NUTI-964035 format. One record per atom (N, C-alpha, C): residue number from 1; residue in one letter; chain; x, z, y. Coordinates in pm, 1 decimal, always signed. Atoms other than C-alpha are relative to their C-alpha. Layout:
! NUTI-964035
    nr   rest   kette         xx         zz         yy
   NUM      a       A          X          Z          Y
...
This chain:
! NUTI-964035
    nr   rest   kette         xx         zz         yy
     1      m       A     -117.6      +57.3      -55.6
     1      m       A    -1439.6    +2102.7      -57.4
     1      m       A     +103.2      -12.4     -111.1
     2      f       A      -95.0      +21.2     +108.7
     2      f       A    -1160.5    +1965.4     -269.1
     2      f       A     +111.8      -91.9      +46.1
     3      f       A      -99.1     +104.4      -15.2
     3      f       A     -842.9    +1766.2     -284.9
     3      f       A      +23.6      -60.2     -137.3
     4      y       A      -26.9      +69.6     +124.8
     4      y       A     -756.7    +1508.8     -547.0
     4      y       A     +139.6      +37.7      -48.2
     5      s       A     -128.9      -40.6      +54.8
     5      s       A     -465.8    +1583.0     -781.2
     5      s       A     +110.7     -101.7      +26.3
     6      n       A     -101.6     +100.7      -33.0
     6      n       A     -287.4    +1263.7     -670.1
     6      n       A       +4.0      -26.8     +150.3
     7      e       A       +7.4      +13.4     -145.2
     7      e       A     -312.2    +1326.3     -294.0
     7      e       A     +134.1      -36.3      +61.8
     8      h       A     -115.6      +40.5      -78.9
     8      h       A      -65.1    +1229.4      -26.2
     8      h       A       -4.2      +75.1     +131.7
     9      e       A       -1.4      -60.8     -132.5
     9      e       A      +43.1    +1365.6     +308.2
     9      e       A      -68.5      -93.9      +98.0
    10      p       A       -1.9     -136.8      -49.2
    10      p       A      -72.6    +1456.6     +563.7
    10      p       A      -95.4      +89.1      -80.1
    11      i       A      +85.9      -95.3      +69.1
    11      i       A     -235.5    +1771.6     +428.4
    11      i       A     -144.1      -24.4      +43.2
    12      h       A     +141.3      +22.4      -29.3
    12      h       A     -607.5    +1707.3     +402.8
    12      h       A      -84.5      +38.4     -120.9
    13      i       A      +95.7      -25.5     +107.4
    13      i       A     -915.5    +1793.9     +200.1
    13      i       A     -123.7      -84.1      +24.5
    14      h       A     +124.9      +75.7       -6.9
    14      h       A    -1245.6    +1624.6     +129.2
    14      h       A     -117.5      +95.6       -6.7
    15      g       A     +125.9      -73.0       +6.2
    15      g       A    -1591.4    +1763.1     +193.1
    15      g       A     -107.4      -96.8      -45.0
    16      q       A      +98.9      +91.2      +56.3
    16      q       A    -1875.2    +1612.5       -8.2
    16      q       A     -132.8      +71.2      -16.6
    17      r       A     +136.9      -47.7      +22.3
    17      r       A    -2250.1    +1661.2      -14.9
    17      r       A      -81.0     -121.0      -40.8
    18      g       A      +72.6     +116.4      +50.9
    18      g       A    -2449.6    +1424.6     -230.2
    18      g       A      +89.5     -122.5       +3.1
    19      s       A      -79.3     +123.1       -7.7
    19      s       A    -2328.3    +1070.7     -160.0
    19      s       A      +80.0       -9.2     +129.7
    20      s       A      -75.0       -1.0     -126.4
    20      s       A    -2177.3    +1166.4     +178.3
    20      s       A     +132.3      +73.7      -17.9
    21      e       A     -132.4      -61.9      +11.1
    21      e       A    -1809.9    +1252.5     +218.8
    21      e       A      +78.5      -22.8     +128.5
    22      s       A      -92.7       +8.2     -112.8
    22      s       A    -1570.2    +1323.9     +504.1
    22      s       A     +128.0      +70.3      -41.3
    23      k       A     -124.2      -70.1      +29.9
    23      k       A    -1211.8    +1441.7     +509.7
    23      k       A      +51.8      +66.8     +125.8
    24      a       A      -58.4      -76.5     -110.1
    24      a       A    -1025.9    +1691.9     +725.4
    24      a       A     +151.1       -1.1      -16.1
    25      e       A     -145.7       +6.5       -1.2
    25      e       A     -660.8    +1638.3     +814.0
    25      e       A      +53.0     +114.1      +87.1
    26      f       A      -57.2     -113.3      -70.4
    26      f       A     -451.1    +1935.9     +919.8
    26      f       A     +125.6      -43.4      +74.1
    27      i       A     -116.6      +30.3      -82.1
    27      i       A     -208.2    +1878.7    +1206.8
    27      i       A      +77.8     +130.5      +13.5
    28      i       A      -79.5     -122.0       +6.1
    28      i       A      +69.7    +2133.8    +1158.0
    28      i       A     +132.8      -23.7      +70.9
    29      v       A     -126.5       +5.7      -70.7
    29      v       A     +364.0    +2195.3    +1391.1
    29      v       A      +63.9     +138.6       -7.7
    30      d       A      -73.1     -126.0      +14.1
    30      d       A     +626.8    +2463.3    +1328.8
    30      d       A      -76.1     +102.6      -83.7
    31      g       A      +69.6      -88.2      +92.2
    31      g       A     +417.9    +2606.8    +1046.5
    31      g       A     -135.5      +50.5      +47.0
    32      k       A     +129.1      -44.1      -52.2
    32      k       A     +103.4    +2651.4    +1257.7
    32      k       A      -97.2     -117.0       +7.0
    33      i       A     +103.7     +102.4       -7.5
    33      i       A     -221.3    +2458.9    +1235.7
    33      i       A      -40.3      -15.2     +146.3
    34      l       A      +35.0      +26.0     -139.4
    34      l       A     -268.4    +2301.9    +1578.3
    34      l       A     -137.4      -63.4      +14.8
    35      e       A     +125.3      +75.1      -10.0
    35      e       A     -567.7    +2084.1    +1502.3
    35      e       A      -47.2      -38.1     -139.3
    36      i       A      +59.7      +52.6     +122.5
    36      i       A     -804.9    +1978.7    +1228.2
    36      i       A      -83.3     -120.7      +40.2
    37      k       A      +69.2     +125.2      -33.3
    37      k       A     -918.5    +1615.0    +1252.6
    37      k       A      -91.3      -38.5     -115.3
    38      i       A      +96.7      +42.9     +102.3
    38      i       A    -1232.0    +1512.1    +1065.4
    38      i       A      -20.4     -149.8      +13.7
    39      s       A      +16.7     +144.8       -1.8
    39      s       A    -1264.2    +1147.6     +967.0
    39      s       A      -84.8      -45.2     -118.3
    40      n       A      +81.1      +59.2     +105.2
    40      n       A    -1467.3     +917.6     +746.5
    40      n       A      +87.6      -37.0     -119.6
    41      v       A      -65.5      +44.6     +122.3
    41      v       A    -1377.4     +825.8     +389.5
    41      v       A      -48.4     -141.7      -26.4
    42      s       A      +32.7     +140.7      +19.7
    42      s       A    -1366.5     +452.3     +325.2
    42      s       A     -100.9      -18.8     -113.8
    43      g       A     +100.5      +30.3     +101.2
    43      g       A    -1673.5     +329.1     +138.6
    43      g       A     -104.3     +107.7      -21.9
    44      r       A      +96.0     -109.9      +15.0
    44      r       A    -1867.8     +655.5     +177.5
    44      r       A      -69.5      +26.1     +132.5
    45      k       A      +69.3      -43.1     -120.3
    45      k       A    -2130.8     +771.1     +423.2
    45      k       A      +61.6     +131.6      +44.6
    46      p       A      -59.2     -125.5      -45.9
    46      p       A    -1987.3    +1049.5     +645.2
    46      p       A     -100.5     +115.4       -1.7
    47      l       A      +84.6     -118.3      -16.2
    47      l       A    -2120.0    +1403.6     +653.7
    47      l       A      -57.3       -0.7     +141.2
    48      v       A      +64.0       -5.5     -131.2
    48      v       A    -2366.2    +1448.9     +940.0
    48      v       A      -85.3     +126.6       +8.6
    49      g       A      +93.2     -109.6      -22.6
    49      g       A    -2586.5    +1717.1    +1092.6
    49      g       A      +50.9     +132.7      -52.9
    50      k       A      -34.5     -132.9      +53.1
    50      k       A    -2589.6    +2053.5     +915.9
    50      k       A     +115.4       -6.3      -99.2
    51      d       A     -108.9      +11.3      +97.0
    51      d       A    -2357.6    +1928.7     +642.3
    51      d       A     +135.5       -6.7      +70.6
    52      l       A     -123.2       +8.0      -76.8
    52      l       A    -2091.6    +1837.4     +897.8
    52      l       A      +29.8     +134.0      +67.3
    53      k       A      -16.5     -131.4      -63.0
    53      k       A    -2146.9    +2167.2    +1080.6
    53      k       A      +54.1     +100.7     -100.1
    54      h       A      -46.5      -92.9     +103.8
    54      h       A    -2101.9    +2363.4     +756.0
    54      h       A     +143.6      -30.5      -42.3
    55      f       A     -136.4      +40.0      +33.7
    55      f       A    -1786.9    +2165.1     +674.6
    55      f       A      +96.5      +54.5     +105.5
    56      k       A      -85.1      -50.7     -107.7
    56      k       A    -1639.4    +2254.8    +1014.9
    56      k       A      +13.1     +152.2       -5.7
    57      e       A       -4.0     -146.3      +11.6
    57      e       A    -1731.5    +2622.4     +971.7
    57      e       A      +88.9      +42.8     -116.8
    58      f       A      -82.5      -28.0     +117.2
    58      f       A    -1572.8    +2623.6     +626.4
    58      f       A     +147.6      -17.2      +33.7
    59      l       A     -138.7      +27.1      -36.2
    59      l       A    -1253.7    +2470.3     +764.4
    59      l       A      +56.2     +108.6      +90.7
    60      e       A      -44.9     -105.4      -91.3
    60      e       A    -1230.0    +2725.7    +1043.7
    60      e       A      +29.2     +129.5      -75.5
    61      h       A      -12.5     -125.7      +73.1
    61      h       A    -1273.8    +3013.7     +801.9
    61      h       A     +111.5       -3.4     -104.2
    62      y       A      -92.4       +8.4     +113.5
    62      y       A    -1049.7    +2889.2     +518.3
    62      y       A     +123.8      -86.8      +24.6
    63      c       A     -108.3      +95.4      -25.8
    63      c       A     -791.0    +2666.5     +691.9
    63      c       A     +135.8      +48.0      -52.1
    64      d       A     -130.3      -49.3      +45.7
    64      d       A     -488.8    +2888.8     +616.4
    64      d       A       +9.3       -0.8     -152.4
    65      s       A       +2.9       -0.7     +146.2
    65      s       A     -587.8    +2928.7     +252.1
    65      s       A       +7.9     -141.5      -56.3
    66      i       A       -2.1     +139.6      +44.6
    66      i       A     -645.7    +2554.0     +216.3
    66      i       A     +141.6      -55.5       +6.1
    67      v       A     -136.2      +50.4      -16.6
    67      v       A     -300.5    +2469.3     +351.5
    67      v       A      +93.2      +65.3     -102.3
    68      e       A      -83.6      -71.1      +97.0
    68      e       A     -137.7    +2734.7     +132.1
    68      e       A      -18.3      -58.5     -140.7
    69      k       A      +26.1      +55.5     +133.4
    69      k       A     -306.3    +2597.8     -181.7
    69      k       A      +52.9     -142.5      -12.9
    70      w       A      -48.6     +138.3       +1.0
    70      w       A     -220.8    +2237.6      -90.3
    70      w       A     +152.2       -1.1      -18.9
    71      v       A     -145.9       -7.7       +8.9
    71      v       A     +147.3    +2326.4      -41.5
    71      v       A      +42.1      +51.2     -137.7
    72      n       A      -34.2      -52.0     +132.7
    72      n       A     +157.9    +2533.7     -360.6
    72      n       A      -14.2     -107.0     -106.9
    73      y       A      +24.7     +101.2     +102.5
    73      y       A      +13.1    +2246.2     -562.3
    73      y       A      +93.4     -120.9      +13.9
    74      f       A      -72.1     +126.4      -16.5
    74      f       A     +185.3    +1942.7     -411.1
    74      f       A     +149.1      +15.3      +28.9
    75      v       A     -141.1      -19.2      -32.0
    75      v       A     +516.9    +2087.4     -290.1
    75      v       A      +69.8      +81.4     -108.4
    76      y       A      -63.8      -89.2      +97.7
    76      y       A     +590.4    +2371.3     -533.3
    76      y       A      -45.8      -24.2     -142.9
    77      h       A      +50.3      +36.5     +133.3
    77      h       A     +397.1    +2222.5     -827.2
    77      h       A      -49.0     +120.5      -79.4
    78      k       A      +57.8     -118.5      +62.9
    78      k       A     +224.4    +2551.6     -899.3
    78      k       A     -143.4      -28.4      -42.0
    79      e       A     +141.4       +4.9      +37.0
    79      e       A     -105.9    +2593.7    -1075.8
    79      e       A      -80.6      +60.9     +114.1
    80      v       A      +90.1      -54.3     -101.5
    80      v       A     -383.7    +2643.8     -823.4
    80      v       A     -135.2      +17.8      -67.8
    81      p       A     +125.4      -22.9      +71.9
    81      p       A     -683.8    +2808.6     -987.6
    81      p       A     -120.8      -45.9      +80.8
    82      f       A     +125.6      +39.1      -61.3
    82      f       A    -1029.4    +2676.2     -914.8
    82      f       A      -63.6     +122.5      +64.5
    83      e       A      +66.2     -109.6      -69.7
    83      e       A    -1212.6    +2891.7     -663.2
    83      e       A     -136.6      -47.2      +47.5
    84      r       A     +136.2      +33.1      -43.5
    84      r       A    -1588.7    +2878.5     -617.1
    84      r       A      -38.0      +96.3     +111.6
    85      i       A      +40.9      -80.0     -115.2
    85      i       A    -1704.8    +2999.0     -276.2
    85      i       A     -149.9      -19.9      +16.7
    86      t       A     +146.1      +10.4       -3.9
    86      t       A    -2074.6    +3077.5     -268.4
    86      t       A      -62.8      +66.3     +120.9
    87      k       A      +59.3      -68.5     -114.2
    87      k       A    -2118.2    +3286.9      +43.9
    87      k       A      +11.9      -83.5     +126.8
    88      r       A       -1.4      +68.2     -129.5
    88      r       A    -2195.9    +3160.5     +392.4
    88      r       A     +115.6      +49.9      +84.3
    89      n       A     -114.2      -32.9      -84.1
    89      n       A    -1919.9    +3160.9     +653.8
    89      n       A      -39.1      +56.0     +134.7
    90      k       A      +46.4      -52.6     -129.7
    90      k       A    -2110.9    +3340.3     +927.4
    90      k       A      +60.0     +133.8      +27.3
């Protein structure tokens, strides 16, 4: 999962596996994540099956951290260190 360094609002990240890619948009009201909407990325095949399931599980587990990193990078212009996550989210 990643975000591009020239992203735009709303807060969102991309999930990619091979040539497939989807994005997740975070709907936030009063500082709380109310919903995560998954959508297709123009010109790319969407994630499907197990890949989509794993993307959703990842989002559920890391949603607060994702939003925090996005805000730190794009709002506060802080360095956000690369983080490799290798364990399953079960």
